[in-house]
C-alpha positions as CSV (number, residue, x, y, z in Angstrom):
1,M,85.2,81.9,97.1
2,T,87.5,80.0,94.1
3,S,90.9,80.4,94.4
4,T,91.4,82.7,91.7
5,R,88.3,84.7,93.1
6,S,90.4,84.5,96.9
7,A,93.7,85.7,94.8
8,L,91.9,88.6,93.6
9,F,90.3,89.5,96.8
10,R,93.4,90.0,98.6
11,I,95.0,91.7,95.9
12,N,92.8,94.4,96.3
13,A,92.6,94.2,100.0
14,L,96.3,94.7,99.9
15,W,96.1,97.8,97.1
16,L,93.5,100.0,99.3
17,L,95.3,98.9,102.1
18,L,98.3,100.4,100.7
19,T,96.8,103.3,98.9
20,L,94.4,104.2,101.9
21,G,97.5,104.2,104.2
22,L,99.6,106.0,102.2
23,C,96.7,108.5,101.3
24,A,96.5,109.1,105.6
25,T,100.3,109.0,105.7
26,I,100.7,112.1,103.1
27,A,97.1,113.8,104.4
28,V,99.0,114.1,108.0
29,L,102.4,115.2,107.1
30,T,101.5,118.0,104.8
31,L,98.6,118.9,106.5
32,M,100.2,119.1,110.3
33,P,102.2,122.2,111.4
34,Q,104.9,122.7,110.1
35,A,108.1,122.2,111.6
36,P,111.4,125.0,111.6
37,K,114.0,123.6,108.9
38,P,117.7,124.0,109.7
39,Q,119.3,126.7,108.3
40,N,121.1,125.2,105.3
41,W,118.5,122.5,104.6
42,P,119.4,120.6,101.7
43,V,116.6,118.4,100.5
44,P,114.0,120.9,99.1
45,D,110.4,120.1,100.3
46,K,109.5,119.7,96.4
47,I,111.6,116.3,96.4
48,Y,109.5,114.9,99.4
49,H,106.6,115.5,97.6
50,A,107.5,113.6,94.4
51,V,109.0,110.7,96.6
52,A,105.2,110.5,98.3
53,F,103.6,110.4,95.5
54,A,105.7,107.9,93.9
55,G,104.9,105.8,96.7
56,L,101.3,106.7,96.6
57,I,100.7,105.1,92.6
58,L,103.5,102.3,93.2
59,P,100.8,100.1,94.4
60,T,98.2,100.5,91.8
61,T,100.9,100.2,88.9
62,L,102.3,97.1,90.9
63,L,98.9,95.3,91.7
64,R,96.2,96.9,89.9
65,P,97.7,98.4,87.1
66,D,94.2,98.3,85.3
67,R,93.5,101.2,87.2
68,L,96.6,103.2,87.4
69,L,95.6,105.6,84.6
70,W,92.2,106.9,86.4
71,T,94.4,106.1,90.2
72,A,97.1,108.3,88.6
73,L,94.7,111.2,87.8
74,V,93.2,111.1,91.2
75,A,96.7,110.9,92.9
76,V,97.4,114.3,91.2
77,L,93.6,115.5,92.0
78,Y,94.8,115.0,95.7
79,G,97.9,117.0,95.6
80,G,95.9,119.8,94.2
81,L,93.0,119.4,97.1
82,I,95.8,119.2,99.8
83,E,97.2,122.4,98.7
84,V,93.5,124.3,99.1
85,I,93.1,122.6,102.5
86,Q,96.6,124.3,103.6
87,S,95.4,127.6,102.9
88,Q,92.8,126.8,105.9
89,V,95.2,125.4,108.3
90,G,98.2,128.1,108.2
91,R,99.8,126.7,105.4
92,S,101.2,127.9,102.3
93,P,99.3,126.1,99.2
94,E,101.6,126.2,96.3
95,L,101.0,125.4,92.5
96,A,104.8,123.6,92.6
97,D,103.9,121.5,95.2
98,V,101.1,120.3,92.8
99,M,103.7,120.0,89.8
100,A,106.1,117.7,91.7
101,D,102.7,115.6,92.9
102,A,102.5,114.8,89.5
103,I,106.2,114.6,88.4
104,G,106.1,112.1,91.4
105,V,103.3,110.1,90.2
106,A,104.5,110.1,86.6
107,F,108.3,108.4,88.2
108,G,106.0,106.4,90.5
109,A,103.9,104.5,87.5
110,G,107.2,104.5,85.3
111,A,109.4,102.6,88.2
112,G,106.4,100.6,89.0
113,I,105.7,99.9,85.3
114,A,109.3,98.5,85.5
115,L,109.5,96.5,88.2
116,R,106.6,94.7,86.8
117,S,108.2,93.7,83.7
118,L,111.1,92.2,86.3
119,L,108.4,90.1,87.5
120,P,107.4,86.2,86.3
121,K,104.9,86.1,83.8
122,S,102.6,84.1,86.7
123,L,102.6,87.1,88.9
124,N,102.4,90.1,85.9
125,S,99.2,89.2,84.7
């Protein structure tokens, strides 16, 4: 295996590991029974959705920007699928959660693009 192919293999492996690991974490956190929140909890759950999905898209933006568009679409569809499954596990599905997921994907993609622009040109190809 050439040095370039080896590096690409490592980047792909890291990208898949991070993305699938984040997908699994999001699934567990959004599908497990919901713990009661303190009465005056200051953070709306939509913020959690946006942050989680921003994190989900970040490895793609940084490591495989050529796959950003389709990965972003799949991430938003994944958020929708989670909401459908939530109705089957005793949690309440909300369209607003999917909207927060989509906003998070857009924010994460934008942040990743900005971060990539700061990388040295040798790492940014």
